[in-house]
C-alpha positions in Angstrom: 61.0 120.2 111.2 61.4 124.0 111.8 59.1 126.2 109.8 61.1 129.0 108.2 59.6 132.3 107.1 61.3 133.9 104.1 62.8 137.3 104.7 61.7 140.3 102.6 63.6 140.5 99.4 64.7 143.3 97.1 62.8 141.7 94.1 60.0 139.2 93.8 61.2 135.6 93.9 60.3 132.9 91.4 61.1 129.4 90.4 63.1 126.6 92.0 66.8 127.2 91.8 66.9 130.3 89.6 65.5 133.9 89.4 62.8 135.7 87.6 63.3 136.4 83.9 63.3 140.1 82.8 59.8 141.1 81.8 61.1 142.2 78.4 61.5 138.5 77.6 57.8 137.9 77.8 55.6 138.4 74.8 53.2 141.3 74.5 49.6 140.8 75.5 48.0 141.9 72.2 45.6 139.8 70.1 48.2 139.7 67.3 50.7 137.9 69.5 48.1 135.4 70.8 47.1 134.6 67.2 50.7 134.1 66.2 51.4 131.8 69.1 48.3 129.7 68.6 49.1 129.3 64.9 52.4 127.7 65.9 50.7 125.3 68.4 50.6 122.2 66.0 54.3 122.4 65.4 55.0 122.8 69.1 52.9 119.7 69.9 54.7 117.6 67.3 58.1 118.6 68.7 57.0 117.8 72.2 56.3 114.2 71.3 60.0 113.6 70.8 61.2 115.3 74.0 63.5 113.3 76.3 62.3 111.7 79.5 64.1 111.2 82.9 64.0 107.4 82.3 66.4 108.0 79.3 69.2 108.7 81.8 68.4 105.8 84.2 71.8 104.1 83.5 73.8 107.3 84.0 75.7 108.1 87.2 76.3 109.3 89.8 72.7 108.9 91.0 71.0 112.2 91.8 69.2 112.4 95.2 68.1 115.9 96.1 68.2 115.1 99.8 71.9 114.4 99.5 72.9 117.1 97.0 70.9 120.0 98.4 72.1 119.5 101.9 74.4 122.0 103.5 75.9 125.1 101.8 76.2 125.4 98.0 77.2 128.1 95.5 75.7 128.6 92.0 76.5 130.8 89.0 74.0 131.5 86.2 72.9 133.5 83.3 69.5 134.2 81.7 69.2 134.4 77.9 66.2 135.8 76.0 64.6 134.0 73.0 67.2 135.4 70.7 70.0 133.9 72.8 71.3 137.2 74.2 72.5 137.2 77.8 70.3 139.6 79.7 71.1 138.7 83.4 74.1 137.3 85.3 74.0 136.3 88.9 75.4 134.2 91.7 73.5 132.3 94.4 74.5 131.4 98.0 72.4 128.4 99.0 71.7 126.4 102.2 69.7 123.2 102.2 68.4 121.2 105.2 66.4 117.9 105.3 64.5 116.1 107.9 63.7 112.7 106.4 61.8 113.4 103.2 61.0 117.1 103.9 63.5 119.8 103.0 64.0 123.5 103.1 66.2 125.3 100.5 67.2 128.9 101.1 68.7 130.9 98.2 70.2 134.4 98.2 70.8 135.8 94.7 73.1 138.7 93.8 72.9 140.1 90.3 75.6 141.8 88.2 73.8 145.2 88.7 73.9 144.9 92.5 70.3 143.9 93.1 69.6 141.0 95.5 66.8 138.5 95.9 65.9 135.8 98.4 63.9 132.6 98.0 62.9 129.9 100.5 61.7 126.7 98.9 60.0 123.7 100.7 60.8 120.4 99.0 59.3 116.9 99.6 60.4 113.5 98.4 57.0 111.7 97.7 58.3 108.4 96.3 61.4 106.9 94.8 62.7 109.4 92.3 59.7 111.7 92.8 59.7 115.2 94.4 57.4 118.2 94.8 58.2 121.8 95.7 56.3 124.9 96.7 57.1 128.6 96.8 55.0 131.8 97.0 54.7 132.4 93.2 54.4 128.8 92.0 50.9 128.0 90.8 50.1 124.8 92.6 53.3 122.9 93.1 56.4 121.9 91.1 56.6 118.3 90.1 60.0 116.6 89.8 61.0 113.2 88.5 64.6 111.8 88.8 66.3 108.9 87.2 70.0 108.2 87.1 71.9 111.5 87.2 69.0 113.5 85.9 66.1 115.4 87.4 63.2 117.1 85.5 61.2 119.9 87.2 58.0 121.2 85.7 56.0 124.1 87.1 54.0 127.2 86.4 54.9 130.6 87.8 52.7 133.6 88.4 54.9 136.6 87.3 54.1 140.2 87.6 54.2 142.0 84.2 53.1 145.6 83.7 50.7 145.6 86.7 49.1 142.2 86.0 50.0 138.5 86.7 51.1 136.3 83.8 51.4 132.5 84.2 54.5 131.2 82.6 55.6 127.5 82.3 59.1 126.3 83.2 60.8 123.0 82.2 64.0 122.4 84.2 66.6 119.7 83.6 69.3 119.1 86.1 72.3 116.8 85.6 74.7 115.7 88.3 78.2 115.7 86.9 80.0 114.5 90.0 79.5 114.7 93.8 80.3 118.4 93.7 79.0 119.8 90.4 75.5 119.9 89.0 74.3 121.7 85.8 70.8 123.1 85.3 69.1 124.2 82.1 65.6 125.7 82.4 63.3 126.6 79.4 60.7 129.3 80.0 57.6 129.3 77.7 54.0 130.5 77.3 51.4 128.9 75.0 54.2 126.4 74.2 56.5 129.0 72.7 60.0 129.3 74.1 60.7 132.7 75.7 64.2 132.2 77.1 66.5 130.0 79.1 68.3 130.0 82.5 71.6 128.2 82.7 73.1 127.4 86.2 76.1 125.6 87.5 75.9 124.4 91.2 78.9 123.5 93.3 79.2 122.0 96.7 82.3 122.9 98.8 
């Protein structure tokens, strides 16, 4: 399979299938903020116990296979909301996916409402039935994905530049295939288990 090198981009790229959040959405780095987040940890852990799992959607269709859906050209439209729910970014994405067996390359070109652009190249692998991994320059380790029925869950940690330093932020992505052309994506961004914002995306195949 051809090894592709990502072109230089206008802004730093981030997670699978959507762009970097505005740094204003990240919490400040002071001790007071850390104490406040840690104090909320027990409630966050309790809520996590009841979170949905991909297996909950096993009976739903059509079945989601990344090799089939992210193959060829696609278009996406999305927004980023901060923790208050306010929309702080709008964007479109032109995408091209190519697979060779269980190994894939996904190229994404973002255009934001303020005219800025961004490019990302992701390398994806199908490791087992319903299991995927992905790598990109700013992902810590690799993204892990689990699919069942029409749903896919991606989880990963990003190293984001904030005020001259690198901050590691966790993402929890859910994708749902609506039909053969349309897929919806909701990603929650968090740190210390506290939600910082969300990315909402709609994918469409021509």
